[in-house]
N, C-alpha and C positions, 0 to 999 in steps of 0.2 A: 177663757180668754185666748184669743188666737195669737196675741203678740206678747213676746217675753219682755220687751222694753217697756211697753205700756203697763204690764202687770208689775214689774219691778218699781217703776216710777210711782204708780198708784200706792203700792205698799209702803214705800218710803215716805210719801206725802202723809199717809194715814198715821205713820209712826213719828211724824214731826222731824224726820231725818232727811231733809231734802232742801237743796238750795240752788240747783242748777236750772235756771230758767230756759236755757237753750235745749237741754235734754227734755224738759217738760214739753216744750213746743214740739219737738220732734216726735215725742211719744204720742201726741194727739193724732198724727196722721201716718205713723209708722204701721206697717202692715202692707201686704202685697197690693191691695186694690184701693185702700182708703183715699190716697191722694187723688187717684183717678176719679173716684166717686165724688169726692168733694169738688173737684174741678168741674165736672159735668153738672152737678146740682147747682153750683154757683154760677155757671155760665148759661146752662140751658133751662134751668128751672126744675120743678118737681118731676120725679120719675116714679113709675110703678116697679115692683120687684122684677117682673118678667122683662121689662124694658132694660133694666140694669143687667139682667142675665144676658140679653142679646148684645148689649154694649160690651160686656166682658165675657166672651164665649169661652175663654180659658179658665174662668173662675168656677169653682164647684159651688153647688147650691149651699152646702154647709158653710164654706168659707165666706161666701157673700152674706149669708144670714148672720154669721157671727160678727163680721166686721160692721154691718149695719147696726146690730145691737150695741156694739161697743161705742160707735160714734153717737148713737142716740143716748147712751148712758153718759157719755162725755159732753152731751148737750151741743154737739156740732151739727146734728141733723134732727129733724122731728119726723115722727111717723104718724100719719093721719089715716084713720079708717073711715070710709064713707060707705054707707049702705043705702042703696036705692033698690033697684031690681036685683043687684048682686053686691057682694062686699068687695070693695076696692081699697087697697092700701097704697098710699102715696108717701114718698120720702122727699123731704125738702130741707135745704140748708137753713140753719138758724142764723140769727144775727151774730152769735158767737162764732159759728162756723165761717160766716162771711168775713170775719176779721182775719182769717187765714188766707183769703184769696190773694192779697198782694204777694205773700210769700210763695204760694203755689204758682201764681202767674210768672214770678221771677224764676222759679225753678224750671218751669216749662220753657221760658225764653232761653235760659242758660243751656238746658238740655238740647233744644232745637239747634242752637248755634254750635254746640260741641259735636253733635252728630254730623252736621255739615262739615266741620273742620276735619273730622275723622273719615269723611267720605264713606259713611256706612249707609247701606240701604236696609232698613229694618224689614224683617220678614213679616212682622205683624205690627200694624200701626193702630193703636187704640182709638185714634181720632178719625179713622176711616172705616166705613163698612158697618159700624155699630150705631149709626145715628138714631136718635130718638124718633119714634114714629107714633102715629095717633091710633094705631090698631088696638083693639080690645085685647087685654092681656088675660 
């Protein structure tokens, strides 16, 4: 597991020693890229792995793979394999994952407003330059 918070929460849930709903919610998308992945899957629709790699050029292959596996294990996304002339894997947000979208959208709105208040120009904007394309991956 790539995320310590998620691992701790999961272990406490399994032991029946858990009662903080806010921490459970946070653990579902804690991790460097999970919230961004969920945002784009929820907003843009399914992505293939290489499309996600282009969307997140600063993410390593290993970290992206681990975070996708964790979100699939947590039932926030689904992984679909299609094989016609070649094998293609698609990642899609699930109905459960979609229930996090109002929270994620509010976080995006709050962050956008706060960045404007601070008069910061980010060097890297995840919402620019990594747009989903239809090229073969």
